[in-house]
C-alpha positions, 0 to 999 in steps of 0.5 A: 500500500502506498504511503499518503506522503508520496501522494501528497508530495506528488501533488506538490511536486516535491517527490524524491527520485525514490518516491517518484519510482514508488508512485510510478509503480503504484500507478502502473498497478491499476487503472483504479490507482490512476483514476484515484490519483487524478481525482485527488489532483483535481480536488487539490486544484480547487480547494488547497486548504489543509482541512480538505487535504486531511479529508481526502487522505481519509477517503484515500486510505479508506478506498485503498483498504476497502479494495485490499480487503475485497481481494482478501474476501474473494480468496477465502473459499471454505466448505461445510458447516464449519464454513458457516461459522467462519463466514459469520466471524469474517462478516462480523469482522468485516463490518467492524473493520469498515465501521472503524474506517468510515470517512468523516461523518456528516457535520450537522447542527440545528436541523429541523425535520419537516412536518410530514402531516401538513397537507392542504385540502381546498374545497369547491367552496373555496375553503382551505382545510389543514389536514394535519389538524385534528388527526384523530378525526376519521371523517370530513364533510366536504362539499356535501360528501362524507369523506373517510380520513386517515393520517395520510389518506382521504377516501371518497365514497365510491359512486356511479352518480354524476356530480351533485345537481349536475355540477362538477365540484372539484377539490384540490389536495396540495402536498408540501415539501417533506410530505406525501399523501394518498387519495382514493377517488370516487371511482375507486382509483388510488393516487399517491402524491409525492412531496411538492405536488398538487392534484385537482379532481372532481368530488364525483366524476361525470358520466363521460370522463374521469379527469384530474389535473396534476402538478408535481409527481404522482403514482396512479392505480386506475380502476378499470372502466372501458366506458369512461376513460381516466385522463391525467391533464398536465399543464395545458398541452398534455393528457395521459389517457388510460382505461385501467393501469398503473403508472407514474407521472413526474412533471418536475424533471428538467428534461421534460415530463416523465411517464413510466408504465408499470402495467396496462396501457396508456396513451400520451396526447400532446397538443399538435402531435400524434398520440403515443402509446406506452407499453409496460416497462417503458419511459416516455419523456416529453419535451416541455417546449417542443412537445416531442416525446421519446420512449425508452425501455427502463428500470422502473424501480428508479422512477417508482421506488418513492411510492414504496418508501425508498430511493433507488439511484443507478449511476445518478448525478449528485445534483439529481439525487440531492434534488430528490432528497431536498423535497423530502427533507425540505432542505436547500442544497449549496455546492462549493464547486460546480463539478460536484453536481456531476459526481455519480452514486448508485444505491438504495436509500430508505426514506424512513431514515434521517437525512444525516444517515442518508448523507453518510451513506452517500459519503462512504462511496463517493468523494463528496463531503456534506455539512448540514447547517440548519436546513441547508446542505453544503456539498464539498470535497 
């Protein structure tokens, strides 16, 4: 294992001839060594402070030791019942070893978790109800309809009738940052709303169409009804039309509106464009300006994991990751260097854990370092 002083002297340009030879031999051993050395040099150019150098040294040593022990683990081949005991001991030792080697943990102070129960319901009469109040209340009377109320759910009575007195009365649920909510609509369809999302929908659907308006992100399980299509309107340009299916719609993505289909079939109708049909496992991205839709096969888990209480990232850019986390933990993200936005991370992170725990896990497999100051996450090397 190469000594850190040789890495440091190499960056500073103060290597002796013997150290130069050691560094050259180490770099020639593996492309991973070359990549790691290049990354440290890049970081040095941007932040030469001694505190940052110490942090890089920790990450450097941790990375080398992890690779070393991974090679050792691959060489261990055992059999029989004794093997199980040995594997258990090795596993315990492995966990202990790396718990001691973890780089510097996230620094945080005075962080305040968001109120995850604060969801607003706007009635057809213009009243705004805070659903976080009177959490023990199990029913609401809204626009003449009795609605079942749970902590994170409203259930409208299932009915085949059209709107009261022939008038379509609409409700609106607004889910702020840090919260999520579920609606069971009057046709039995279920909608899960992610943080910072809004859904406008009829108290009772009409006989001709079932139409809702979405801002943000939602996961839909639509009740099948061949006679009455279910339509999700996005802005004033796009409609997602279904008969009975499961899908996710996200209008927040910078690349365009995203629709992923889990099962069934949906049709995308964009103003001025030919309709596009999705099959299960496909992702449609619709450019907001041009209205052009592209379709690709994808790993659905990346787009619907939030619905099941987790985040799943696959070689995702740090900017995209932290944007997702900022919605759930209601934090502001500040980057000390612009190139940090493009650092990559892969992994599965539970939404039930604290933000400090999640940031620690990201730190352990990347070159970034986080500090959490009140409700601001500072990203640095």
